[in-house]
C-alpha distance (Angstrom), angle and dihedral (degrees) to the residues before:
residue distance angle dihedral
X1 . . .
X2 3.81 . .
X3 3.83 90.3 .
X4 3.83 94.8 -55.9
X5 3.81 115.7 119.9
X6 3.79 87.2 -177.0
X7 3.76 126.0 3.8
X8 3.87 134.2 167.7
X9 3.80 115.1 -36.4
X10 3.75 132.0 -128.2
X11 3.80 120.6 -60.3
X12 3.82 115.8 -76.9
X13 3.76 94.6 23.6
X14 3.80 124.6 117.2
X15 3.88 90.3 -106.0
X16 3.80 103.1 41.8
X17 3.81 91.8 117.4
X18 3.82 112.0 28.2
X19 3.81 136.6 13.4
X20 3.78 128.8 177.6
X21 3.76 152.1 126.1
X22 3.79 98.3 64.3
X23 3.80 118.8 -161.2
X24 3.81 110.4 -166.5
X25 3.82 130.2 -167.0
X26 3.79 128.2 -179.5
X27 3.83 109.3 -144.0
X28 3.78 136.4 175.5
X29 3.82 87.4 -102.4
X30 3.83 93.7 51.6
X31 3.74 138.0 -86.4
X32 3.77 126.1 -37.7
X33 3.80 130.9 -164.6
X34 3.76 122.4 -169.4
X35 3.81 114.9 -169.7
X36 3.76 140.2 167.6
X37 3.81 118.9 -116.6
X38 3.79 147.0 166.7
X39 3.78 134.0 -148.6
X40 3.83 126.1 -140.0
X41 3.77 93.9 -112.6
X42 3.82 94.5 48.2
X43 3.81 103.0 161.4
X44 3.83 102.5 -160.2
X45 3.78 125.2 84.3
X46 3.78 107.0 -106.2
X47 3.79 139.7 146.3
X48 3.82 107.7 -71.1
X49 3.83 95.5 -150.4
X50 3.80 90.7 59.5
X51 3.82 122.7 78.1
X52 3.78 93.3 -150.7
X53 3.75 119.8 116.4
X54 3.82 110.5 115.7
X55 3.81 135.4 -0.5
X56 3.81 121.2 -116.6
X57 3.83 137.1 -176.9
X58 3.76 135.5 -132.5
X59 3.83 130.4 -174.8
X60 3.78 134.0 -151.9
X61 3.77 138.5 -179.8
X62 3.85 93.2 -143.6
X63 3.74 111.1 15.4
X64 3.76 91.7 -106.8
X65 3.81 108.6 73.2
X66 3.81 114.2 46.7
X67 3.80 135.7 -165.6
X68 3.79 123.1 -162.5
X69 3.79 115.3 -115.2
X70 3.81 118.9 -133.7
X71 3.77 101.5 -128.1
X72 3.79 128.7 -162.8
X73 3.85 96.8 -116.5
X74 3.82 131.8 77.1
X75 3.81 116.1 -35.9
X76 3.83 92.8 -10.5
X77 3.82 96.8 -49.1
X78 3.81 125.0 138.1
X79 3.81 95.2 -146.0
X80 3.79 129.6 27.2
X81 3.79 137.5 177.8
X82 3.74 117.6 -75.4
X83 3.80 118.9 -89.8
X84 3.77 89.5 -142.0
X85 3.80 107.8 95.1
X86 3.85 90.0 -152.2
X87 3.80 92.9 58.2
X88 3.80 122.1 108.0
X89 3.83 89.9 -125.2
X90 3.84 101.8 46.1
X91 3.79 93.6 114.1
X92 3.74 105.4 46.0
X93 3.83 142.9 -29.2
X94 3.80 136.5 -147.0
X95 3.77 136.0 167.8
X96 3.76 141.7 -133.3
X97 3.81 104.1 176.7
X98 3.80 145.7 21.4
X99 3.81 118.8 -170.7
X100 3.84 133.1 -177.9
X101 3.80 122.9 -144.3
X102 3.87 96.1 -170.2
X103 3.76 92.8 -92.2
X104 3.81 110.1 37.3
X105 3.77 137.7 28.2
X106 3.82 115.9 -125.4
X107 3.81 121.4 -150.8
X108 3.83 114.9 -154.9
X109 3.69 104.5 -164.5
X110 3.81 142.9 153.7
X111 3.75 131.4 -135.5
X112 3.81 141.1 -174.1
X113 3.82 124.2 -135.3
X114 3.78 129.1 -139.9
X115 3.83 95.5 -97.5
X116 3.78 124.4 101.8
X117 3.80 117.8 -108.3
X118 3.81 119.8 -163.6
X119 3.80 119.5 -140.5
X120 3.81 128.1 -169.3
X121 3.79 90.2 -125.4
X122 3.76 137.6 86.3
X123 3.82 86.8 -86.0
X124 3.82 89.1 73.7
X125 3.79 115.3 -177.4
X126 3.82 114.2 -6.4
X127 3.81 133.9 177.5
X128 3.78 111.5 -118.7
X129 3.77 96.4 16.1
X130 3.77 93.9 114.8
X131 3.81 95.0 81.3
X132 3.77 129.4 -174.7
X133 3.84 135.0 -174.2
X134 3.80 124.1 -104.7
X135 3.80 138.9 -175.6
X136 3.82 129.9 -140.4
X137 3.86 132.6 174.7
X138 3.76 134.1 -148.7
X139 3.85 138.2 178.4
X140 3.78 92.9 -146.5
X141 3.84 109.0 21.2
X142 3.80 90.9 -112.1
X143 3.81 107.7 71.3
X144 3.76 111.5 49.9
X145 3.80 134.2 -166.0
X146 3.78 121.2 -159.9
X147 3.81 117.5 -124.9
X148 3.85 105.5 -145.7
X149 3.75 113.4 -128.5
X150 3.80 130.7 -155.8
X151 3.79 97.0 -111.1
X152 3.81 131.7 87.5
X153 3.81 113.3 -46.5
X154 3.83 93.5 -4.2
X155 3.76 97.8 -55.4
X156 3.83 118.9 143.1
X157 3.81 92.9 -129.8
X158 3.80 137.9 18.3
X159 3.86 127.2 -138.0
X160 3.75 119.9 -111.0
X161 3.87 116.2 -110.0
X162 3.78 92.5 -115.4
X163 3.83 93.0 50.5
X164 3.80 126.2 76.0
X165 3.77 95.9 -133.7
X166 3.85 143.7 -32.9
X167 3.78 111.1 -124.0
X168 3.83 147.0 122.0
X169 3.84 94.1 74.5
X170 3.81 120.3 -170.6
X171 3.78 126.3 -175.8
X172 3.84 139.7 -158.2
X173 3.74 133.7 167.2
X174 3.75 146.0 -153.4
X175 3.81 132.2 -134.7
X176 3.80 90.5 -100.0
X177 3.80 92.2 65.8
X178 3.80 98.4 -104.5
X179 3.77 113.8 141.4
X180 3.82 117.4 -153.1
X181 3.81 115.6 -154.9
X182 3.82 122.3 -171.3
X183 3.80 122.2 -165.9
X184 3.78 137.9 -172.5
X185 3.83 118.0 -121.9
X186 3.86 116.6 174.3
X187 3.75 127.8 -168.3
X188 3.78 117.7 -101.1
X189 3.79 91.4 -98.5
X190 3.85 92.7 47.5
X191 3.77 87.7 -120.6
X192 3.80 99.0 128.7
X193 3.82 128.1 21.5
X194 3.83 115.8 -147.7
X195 3.78 125.9 -156.6
X196 3.82 113.8 -150.0
X197 3.80 125.0 -169.3
X198 3.83 126.3 -142.4
X199 3.79 133.7 178.4
X200 3.78 128.4 -147.2
X201 3.77 142.0 173.6
X202 3.80 95.1 -151.7
X203 3.76 108.4 19.8
X204 3.78 91.3 -112.7
X205 3.80 107.7 70.3
X206 3.84 106.9 50.9
X207 3.75 130.2 -171.9
X208 3.78 121.6 -155.8
X209 3.83 117.7 -124.4
X210 3.81 97.2 176.1
X211 3.79 141.3 -94.5
X212 3.75 125.7 -39.6
X213 3.85 109.7 -85.2
X214 3.80 124.6 -145.3
X215 3.82 100.7 -145.9
X216 3.83 89.6 -168.1
X217 3.87 97.7 39.5
X218 3.78 130.8 -102.1
X219 3.80 126.8 -58.1
X220 3.82 130.8 -142.3
X221 3.76 93.6 -108.4
X222 3.88 92.6 56.5
X223 3.84 99.1 31.4
X224 3.83 91.2 122.0
X225 3.73 97.4 42.2
X226 3.82 141.8 -99.9
X227 3.80 126.9 -61.4
X228 3.83 102.2 -170.4
X229 3.74 136.0 3.8
X230 3.84 141.3 -169.0
X231 3.81 120.7 -161.7
X232 3.78 122.1 -166.7
X233 3.77 139.2 159.6
X234 3.81 106.6 -76.6
X235 3.82 106.8 -93.1
X236 3.75 98.2 -160.0
X237 3.82 102.0 69.1
X238 3.83 90.4 -128.7
X239 3.77 132.5 78.7
X240 3.76 128.9 27.6
X241 3.78 125.8 -16.4
X242 3.76 101.5 -103.8
X243 3.81 128.6 48.0
X244 3.79 118.4 -157.5
X245 3.81 125.6 -163.4
X246 3.70 111.4 -165.4
X247 3.78 142.9 175.7
X248 3.82 107.1 -123.6
X249 3.78 128.8 -160.9
X250 3.80 120.8 -142.2
X251 3.81 126.2 -157.4
X252 3.81 90.9 -81.2
X253 3.82 89.7 45.9
X254 3.80 90.4 -110.8
X255 3.86 110.0 159.8
X256 3.76 126.5 -133.5
X257 3.78 136.7 156.1
X258 3.78 122.7 -111.8
X259 3.84 138.4 163.7
X260 3.80 136.6 -127.2
X261 3.80 136.6 172.2
X262 3.81 136.0 -142.7
X263 3.82 142.7 176.6
X264 3.78 97.5 -154.5
X265 3.84 104.3 33.9
X266 3.78 95.0 -118.1
X267 3.84 108.0 59.2
X268 3.77 110.7 61.9
X269 3.81 136.2 -168.6
X270 3.80 124.2 -155.4
X271 3.78 111.6 -117.0
X272 3.79 101.6 -156.1
X273 3.82 144.2 18.2
X274 3.77 93.8 -103.8
X275 3.79 145.9 4.8
X276 3.83 118.2 -60.0
X277 3.85 93.1 -142.0
X278 3.74 126.9 26.1
X279 3.85 134.7 176.0
X280 3.81 117.4 -59.1
X281 3.75 127.8 -105.4
X282 3.84 119.3 -66.9
X283 3.79 109.6 -77.1
X284 3.83 93.5 22.0
X285 3.78 121.7 126.3
X286 3.87 88.4 -112.6
X287 3.78 96.1 40.9
X288 3.79 95.7 124.0
X289 3.80 98.5 46.9
X290 3.78 156.1 -33.5
X291 3.83 116.9 -130.4
X292 3.82 146.2 142.7
X293 3.83 93.3 53.2
X294 3.79 130.4 -170.9
X295 3.85 120.5 -164.8
X296 3.82 118.7 -156.5
X297 3.87 119.9 -178.9
X298 3.82 110.9 -138.1
X299 3.81 114.5 -175.9
X300 3.81 104.7 -71.6
X301 3.78 94.9 -8.2
X302 3.84 139.3 70.0
X303 3.83 119.2 -138.8
X304 3.79 112.1 -153.3
X305 3.80 112.9 -165.7
X306 3.80 115.9 -165.2
X307 3.80 145.7 173.4
X308 3.81 111.1 -117.9
X309 3.81 129.0 -170.1
X310 3.75 142.5 170.9
X311 3.82 96.9 -157.9
X312 3.79 138.4 29.2
X313 3.82 92.7 -154.7
X314 3.77 128.1 100.4
X315 3.76 94.0 -99.7
X316 3.82 144.1 109.4
X317 3.80 96.5 -90.3
X318 3.82 115.4 139.4
X319 3.81 115.0 -89.3
X320 3.73 137.0 147.0
X321 3.81 146.1 111.2
X322 3.76 121.3 -38.2
X323 3.85 137.4 179.4
X324 3.78 133.3 -133.8
X325 3.85 123.2 -176.0
X326 3.83 131.8 -156.3
X327 3.77 135.7 174.6
X328 3.81 112.3 -96.7
X329 3.75 99.8 -103.6
X330 3.87 132.2 96.2
X331 3.80 112.4 -84.7
X332 3.76 96.6 13.8
X333 3.89 108.6 147.1
X334 3.82 119.4 -117.3
X335 3.78 117.1 -125.3
X336 3.80 122.0 -159.0
X337 3.78 116.3 -119.0
X338 3.81 111.6 -134.8
X339 3.79 102.1 171.4
X340 3.88 132.1 28.4
X341 3.84 90.0 -107.0
X342 3.82 95.4 46.6
X343 3.79 101.6 99.8
X344 3.77 140.3 121.9
């Protein structure tokens, strides 16, 4: 296993080069993991440093051992870029969240189009870098139908002119039917990553309510913003209503995972004096960072799935999906799982 819960797949499959961004659900029928991926022969222009391309699915009986699912889309995926060259997601797609409303699965994803977007970084001008969020629905989590949005190319939101993109959407809702959607919107030089909050009644027409607010001030590990987030009902039974796990950026753009809680979905309070998961040991496959997390409560434990990497370049360095487990109580430390039998 070597620390990977899921690494690159067999040659010729949609995920034979990159996998990342796992979204995990535990259902009555077993465990499901949706993740974005890219194959070595990916034939659309897309940012090389990202692993996004298509979205695939894996299943598991226990949340530890996973098998790839042979999906109906390109190269075994379950969701692929649009065939319409005018669509906002014609270049590549990735995901940040999957939710279930009791009847339908909802895919909260992002995509890049076939236009060139210039950044004020060493990346320069790149096709597909101007990413936007989208929404799709499914009765089974396998066959997806896009829900056209009001923004450019069918997206649900546009990016602002002074931001590089708007992507990495995540969603959560309350009993009154309000859907909260958070997005990531970095500056053109990727110096600071902003989290903006929107509300919606249908997941298609969204109204902005402002940026994420730290009610207790910022911290060193998130001084330059948040890349990805997951929000769920607080699993501890104490504290505020919502628990957020997020990938924070420090002044050197190091990535670590931390937690916060909130009662209103916009004003957040840090839960601890430091991150709950940091980069792995030097030389490890996740030595540069842990990101794109997904927390799943399991009886008396918490499973934390994450994307780990040892390089941000477009290279063959080890990267993939890992797992850390903690006891289900506030402040319990997470321990990486390195073999199928290595659990609490």
